[in-house]
N, C-alpha and C positions, 0 to 999 in steps of 0.2 A: 295458511299454507305457505305463504312467503317466508314466515318465520321458520318453519320446518325446513325449507329448502336451505336457508342460510345455516342452519345447524348442521345440515348434511355436508355442506362445503367445508365447515370447520372440522368435521370428524375425519376428513381426509388428511389433515395436517398433523404431523407427528406432535405429540404432546409437548416436547421440549421446544419445538419451533413455535407452537401456539403460545407457550409461556413467554418466549422471547418477544413475540409480537406484542403481547400485553404490556411488556416492560419497555416498549418503544425500541425494541431490538431491530437491527437491520438484517435483511436477507443477504448474506455474503454473496450468494450466486447472483443476485440482482445487481449488487454493487460492482462485481467484476464484469457483469454484462454491460453495464453502462461504460466501463472502461474499454471493453472490447469494441463497442459501437464507436466510441470516440477514436480509437486506433484505426478502425476501418475507414472512417471518414478522412483520416490523414495518412492512409496507407501509401499512396503514391508519393507524397512528400517525404515520408520517412524512408522509402526505398531510394529516392533521389539523394537524400542526405547521407546514405551509406555508400561512401566512396570505395569501399573495399569490395563488397559483394553485391550491393544493390538490391538486397532482399530483406533489409531489417524490418520494414513495414509488414511484409508478408509473415515474417517470423513472429512479430509481436501480436498480429491479429490471430494467428494460429494458436499462440500460447494462451492468450486471454480467453479465446473461445473454449480452449481445453479446460482452463481453470474454472470457467463459468459452469461447464458441464460437471466437472469433478465436485465443485461446491454444491451443485444441485443435487447430487447423489448423496450428500452428507447432511442434509438439512436438519435431521433429527439430532445431530451430534452437537457438542459444545463448540463455541468459536475456536478454542484452542485445538480441539480434535480435527475440525474441518481444515484449519490452516496447516496443521502438521500433515494431514493426509495429502493435501494439495502440494505441499513442499516435496514429500516423498515421491508422489506421482510425477512431479515435474522433473526431479532428479533422474528418475528411471526412464523418462521419455524426452530428455533434453535434446534439442536439435541445434542449439546455438549457445554462444557464450552468454547471451542475455538470459537464457533459461536458467543457467546456473546462478546467476546473480539474483534473479527473482526467487529461485528456490531457497537460497539462503535468507532472503528477506522475509519469506513466508515462515521459515523455520524460526526466525527471530520473533516474528509476530505471534507465533504459536506459544512461545515462551512467555511473551508479554501478556497474553490473554489467559494464562493459566488461572483458574478460579473465577474467571468472568463468565457470567451466565448468558450474556448477550453482547453484541456490538451495538452501542448507543452513542448519541452525540457527546456524551462525557468521556468516552474512551476510544472513539473511532479514529482520532488522530494518531493513536499509537500504531494503528495498522498502516497508515500513510508513512509515518516515520520509519517503521521497520522495513516496509516494502521498498521505498525509495532509497533508504540507506543501505540496501543490499546486504543486510545482516550486520551492519555496524551496531555496536552496543547502544541501545536506546534507553533513555531515562524513563522513569515512571510518569504517568500523565500528570500534567500541571493543572492547577486550579483554574487557570484561565481558559480552559477548554482546548488547549493545544494550539492556540493561535500564534504564540510566540515561538516559532520554530528555531530562531537563532538562539534564544534562551535555552531551548532544549539541547542545542548543540553544545553550549557551554556546560550544561549538566552532564552530557555524554563525556565531554573531555575530563571533567572532574572525576567521573567514574573510571575512566580508562587509565587515569594516573594512579589509581589505588591498586595495591597488589592483587592480582587476579589469576596468578599462574600463567598459563599460556593465553595470550591475548594479542596475537600478531596483527589482528584486523582492527585494533583499537584506534581511535582518532587521536592524533598527536597535535602538537602546537602548529606544525606546518599545515595540517589539514584544517585547523581552525582558522588560520590566516587566509587560506584559500577560500574557506567558507565565508569569511567576513568580507573578502574582496568581491565574491560572487554576489553577496547580499547587497553591497553598495552599488555594484554595477547594474543589478537588476532594478534597484530603486532609481538609479539615474535614468533607466530606460522607461520609467513610468510605472513599474509594477508596484502593487500594493505590498504591505508587510507580509501577508500570507504567501503571495506568489513569489516574493523575493526570498522568503524563508524556504520555500521548496527548492528554489535554485541553489541556495546555500547548502541545504541538506544533501542534494545530489553532488555538489561540488566536493563534499567531504567524503564521498563514497565511491564505489566502483562505477556507478553510472556517470560520474563526472569525468571519467577517463576518455570518453569518446563523445563527440558532438551529436552523433545520431542517437546514441543511448540517452543522452541528457534531453534531447528533443522529445523522444518517445516518453521518457519519464515525466516530462512536463505534462504531456497529453494525459498520461495515466493519473497523475496527481490532480490535475484540474477536474477530470471526470469524477474521481473519488471525492473530491471536495464538494462538487455539485451534489453528489448523492448524500453526503453528510449534511449539507445545508438543507436539502429537501427533507431529510429525516428530522432535522431539528425543528422544522416548521410544522410538523405534524402534531 
């Protein structure tokens, strides 16, 4: 009887999602839910860091709760479809400048995940790069599992220097210099390579233009990295 009950639970899951689970795929809704909880835990501090309106924490929690719900409604779709749907939804219901930044990041992630059947430990860092890069051109996943984010920035700069037509948001040499300085500063403050890489990634994108957005981006990045690490251990 216990075996029959387990089969019944599995029958409720859409076939594509079940296949993703079998391939060590991540539940995007659950990943964004982890980030939403982390933001809620830091909501007061993020509000305080917002010297202009004092509501950045509130906006971030609302946004990621919204994204968690939207992702949950699209579990049967491919990662690219889920991310694209979330991006469009966020653009239509944007209530802050941060919403636009993350909508662009989600759109970039949707492009990166085209043809991918699931989000797994081998490609999950593409999501972090695109999301925190705010739509900046992101390189393809590297063989090292995405740990070398500074190396990824170098790859992005190489791509941005190639003829691409209109690419006003590309990373230039000045952005790379800022990213390198951010990486070294983060290292000097005791951060490990991955955390310092996140700081460098945000420094080269729109999240680095304000301290409170960079602070919330660090919270989001840390939460997603924890979710990826937990996924890799399964």
